[in-house]
N, C-alpha and C positions, 0 to 999 in steps of 0.2 A: 503493499500500499504506500508506502514512502514514496512522494513523488516530488522529483525536483524540476522546478519550471527554471531555465536557463535563457536569459536574455542578453545580448551584447557577446555573444559567442559564434564563432563560426561552426556550423553543424558537421562540417567535415573534419575540423581539428577536434572537435567533442567526440566525435565516432572514435577517433583514434585511441582516446583514452577511457571510453565508456564501459568496456569489460572490465578493466582492473578496476575503474572507480564503482562499479557496481559490486564487484566481488568484496573488495574492501568496507563498502557500506553494510552489505549483507551481515558480515561479521559483527558489524557495530549495531546494526538496528535488531539482529537476531531474527534473521528471516530470510528466505530464499531471496538469490539475486533476481530471478524472474519477477519477485514482486516489487522491485524497484522500478520506477518509471523516469526516465531521464526525457524530458521533452525540452527540445531546442526550439524556442518562440522568435519567430522574426517580428522586430520592431523597428520602427522607424523613430529616430529621436530629431527633434528639431529645435534649432536655437538661433536666435537672431535672424529669424528668416531664412535659415538653410537648413536643410538636411546635413545631420552629423552623426557619426559613431554611436552606437547606443553604448552607454554604460554597461559593463559586465555585474551581472547581478543574478544570483542564484537565490530563488524561494524554495525552501524546504518544506512541503506540507506533509503532515504526519501525526498518527497518534503519540502524544508526549511518553517519552523514554527515558526522561531525566536528564540532570545538566551534564552529568559525566557523558553520556551517549550524546548529546547535542555538541558538547566542547570536543568530542572525537570527530562527529562526522563533519563539523565546520572544518577542522585541521585536515581532514581527509580531503574533502572537496575544494578546499584553498590547495592544496599540493598539487592534486591532479588536474584542477582548471587553471588555476592562475599560473602556479609556477609551471607546469609541465608545459603549459601552452605559451608561456612566455609574457602573459599579461601583466602589465605594471602594476593594477590594483583591480579589487573585486570587492563586492560587497555579498554576505550571506544572512538571509533572515530565515527565521523559522516561523511557520504557521501552525498553530495547533488545532486538531479536528478533535472533537469528544464523540464516543460512540453514540451516545443518544442523539445527537446532531448529525450522522452520516448514515446515509440507506445507501444500500446495495441492492439492485433489482426491487426497487420499493419496498425493501425492508429495512427498518432500523436496526442497527448492528448493535444497540446497547439499550438498556433500561433507562427511562426516565422517570423521575417521580412525577406522575402527571400532577396538574393541578386539582384534580377529583380526589386523589390519594392524600394530598396537602390538606383540602378541605375536611376530609374524613380524619385525619389525625389531628385538625385543629377543633374539630366537633367533640372527638373524645377527650381531648384537652378541657375544653369548656366544660364538659360534664363531669370530670372530676374535680376540677375547680367549684362548681355547683356543689357537689356531694361535700365535698371538705368543708365548703362555707355552713352549709346546713348542719353538719355533723358538729362545728365549733358554736354554732349558735344554740343547737340542742344542749351541748354541753354546759354552755354559759349558762343557760336558762336553768338547768337542772341544778347546777352549783348554787346559783342566787335562789331559787326556789325552795332551798332545803333540801331538796332531794340528793339523794346519793347515787351511786354508780349503778347500784343494785336496783335502782328503780326504772333504769333505762331500758330500751328494747334490746334484745339479743342483736337484732340488726345494726343499731347505734353501737354497741359495745365491739361488735366485730369491726365496724368500720374504723372506731377509734385506734383499735389493736393496730391495723394496718398502718 
């Protein structure tokens, strides 16, 4: 799934390092090399009324794998793309996808606590708060009214024990 969107780099030159780059990234990403997509995108940069060479930029889109993997991937991409191809400078950015917002063939890859589930949890929480408030009031009333714990209902005693 890791996808590298590469701009400002000649596709033929990128092809010359693509196999080695994907192989090393596969180890870093802990996935088969055929799961890594290198996409060399044509871009046209314009400056001061003229077409100019696009700035070399690599955007890595992936499911987060942590800082160590990100650092290793950035160093790998820099070594194979900037250094090996003789580019003076290049930037790399990571965009993170989350499984709950990623769909394959119309199916979400991850679970997302839906608004309905959240509303249900809030309703349960509100009910528990109401039960606790009623129990506190009953206990307070029993204490003020001279009644002892023994005069409380068994349901109220059970609620207070929890």
